[in-house]
N, C-alpha and C positions, 0 to 999 in steps of 0.2 A: 573475583573478576573485577578490573580500576574502578572508582566510582568514577572516572569517566563512562565509562564501558554500560555500568550501571543506569547512568542516566540516557542512553541515549536508547536502551533497549523498553523502557523504560519508557519512552515517549511516543518509539515505535508501534510496540504496545499499547498504551492505550489508546492512541488516537488512528492505529489501524482500527482498530474495535470498533471506536466510533463512531468511525467513514460508516465500519458495517448494519451498525447503528443505525445510523442516519440515513443510509440507503434508504432500509426498512423502512424508517419514518416519512421520506418523505414521497418516496414512489408508491407508498400502499395507502399511507395516513392524510399526509397534507397532499395532498394531489388531486382532486379527486375528477380530471378528465373524463378518463373508463374507457378508452377508445381501446389496452391492449388490454388483453389474458392476463389475470392473476398467471397463467405458469412463465409465459413470454417476459413480466418482467420481475419475476424470479430467474429462470435462467441469464436472464439479460447483466441486472444491478445485484446479486446476491449471490448468487452462482460462483460466481469469480472470485471475487472476497476467503467465500470458504472455502476454495482450491487450498490458498497455504495458509489458512489457520494454525492446522492442524502444529507444521513448520517452523512457525511461528510463537506459539504459544506455547512450545519443545525451548527456544532459546537459538533456533540453529542456527549462522550466519549464513549457509549457504541458500537456505529458504528466507531467508530477511535479504539479499543478493535479486532475488529470482523476481520479488516478488510486486519490487518494482516494476517491472515490467508490466502488473497490468495495476498498481493505481496510478502509468501513466494515462492507461483508457481515464479513471475517473477525474483526474487532475482534467482532459483533454477534454470529454465533457462540463464539468463545471464551468473552466474559459468561456468553454462554446454558448453555457446557458445565459452568463452576464452578460455577451451579449449580444444572443437573441431574445430569452427568454425577460422580457422585460413584469410580468406578473410571477416569478420565479425567482428575482434579483439571489435576494436572500438565502436562498438556498443554494443555490449553486454557488455564489461567494463562499457557505457554509464547508461544502463539496472541495473546496479551492483551496482553504485554511489545513483543512484535513486531509488531504490527500501532498500536498504538501508537507508539510508535519511528517506526515508516517512514513514518503520515500525520503526524506531529512534523517528522520531517525532510524529505521532502514536500512541503507547506504551504512551511514557512519557507523551503527553496529559491523552489519555485517566487516567492515570494512579492522573496526578496534578488535573483536572476538578476532576476529578470523586467525589476527594478525599474536593474541596471546594463547591461539590454542594448533601454533604452529601452519598453520592451512594455510594452501596459495599453488601460485602458479610456475610452475620453476621460471627463471629468466631466460629467453630463447641460444641468449648464449651460453649459457653453465650444460644449457644440451648438448650444443651440437662441440665443445669440445669433449665428452662425455665418448664422440665418435668415433 
């Protein structure tokens, strides 16, 4: 694996796991409102991050690529929290930072590793010329 690819793999992995752990910490420990059930909090904040975790741990480029759709949920939540939750401003800012770093790491790792492995979509022009 290329050193640049390895850097983005480490960035993606570390920030993704940090986001998972921080989400658990924020919504189960630091917030004391208690207006939602633990099951709801788990389904809303933990489960989505667990779905692509196996593929991210295994270093699969395709999983890194589609994990970005899940990360956008956390980025939007954090940006909304920065604007709307004055008492949890710093928690939301940390969530935005971690989601952004994970997005960057996953995007670049998927692209670079996909190229290294020869994965990718064939260009439409190439497919049409074969017909």
